[in-house]
C-alpha angles and dihedrals in degrees: 000000000000123000126179132190108245130167091347098308139086109257117198120207143161130214127211135165135012137266132059114354119267118187115204118199119201129229131243114320092351129122127220094276090072088092094056094122091050099042090056088065102027093053090066087070108018141040100247120211110192113192136195110226121227108282097026142072114358096328124107118286104200126174119255138069119325120203135172087247090055089049088053091050088052093051091048090050090046092053091052093048092047092047094245103144097179132000147168106261127209134174142162123221107321085015091055092047088053090048091055092057092044093053092045098045099033104031093163091061097056121072094173134357128218114191114189120187090350133161132197097222135354114263130197093269095051092045090051092053096046090043087057090054090052092052091048094048091051094046094047095040088219130093089194092059091042093054093050097042101029111027102032094069090057092048101053136044123250086244093062091049088052100041101038112025091153090058091053088050091051091051089050090052089050090055091048089055097052128085100262123196122253113252095260092056090047090053091053092048093047091050086062087057094050091049097043112132120158097157094117097045102039091081091060094059108118103174119103102267136205116196119193134181137178110242092225097043113124101178095057098012129171086274082091095049099089096040090053101040091044091051098047109062115230095004121157121227125210126177121197101217100203099042141086128201096323113048087158086078105021097056106011098167098051093041093051093045095051098041094045090051089057093046091050091047089060098039124102 
């Protein structure tokens, strides 16, 4: 269970597979195991480094202000400590916001960039939704319960809830089995979401970039597709038609197929 010192904190990570390095950055409140359904496939072609962000999982949870830029500094320092000179980088939601800053600030570290359910800067609607999660986490006193009751409905379509309730239940059980952050650490992480603004740096991203959205996502909807794809020169855009905020769970096969094709296209 490897941990390295990076940017002043302990960073926990796991490594699976072989091939060129691929760093997978988690979303809000999640630990590195959130990409279990992807690593199972990606690891056949890449050495997958799954990392716990500051404030979540088994990584350090210091006091202070968290920002998506600080998370990117953490990942860059982690890569140096783990002897990963350059890697493909992928993230969903908060992980994607972190990846944007990483690619802009440390271009030599990023061979390709995969941004799933991303957004260039938080707008009033996104801030209202995430602010509601903060209220719920504080009221419940449990990030686990808040994720299942508060965040899940934004991640999956009504159709998935109706057609596969046992699958939703299994994902909830998965969350209950993971090391979830205390409420105070979640509030610091979520403040980074509220404050995210990469407008000024997105245009400097040079790595080949894949941008994906779920058609039915409301939090990071396709309202962000043009601003992102216009800002990042040469980027590719994919929309998963039957998904909401979390295509990584809602349509695993198509998500893995399309994202792996992009990664393999830019490998070598």
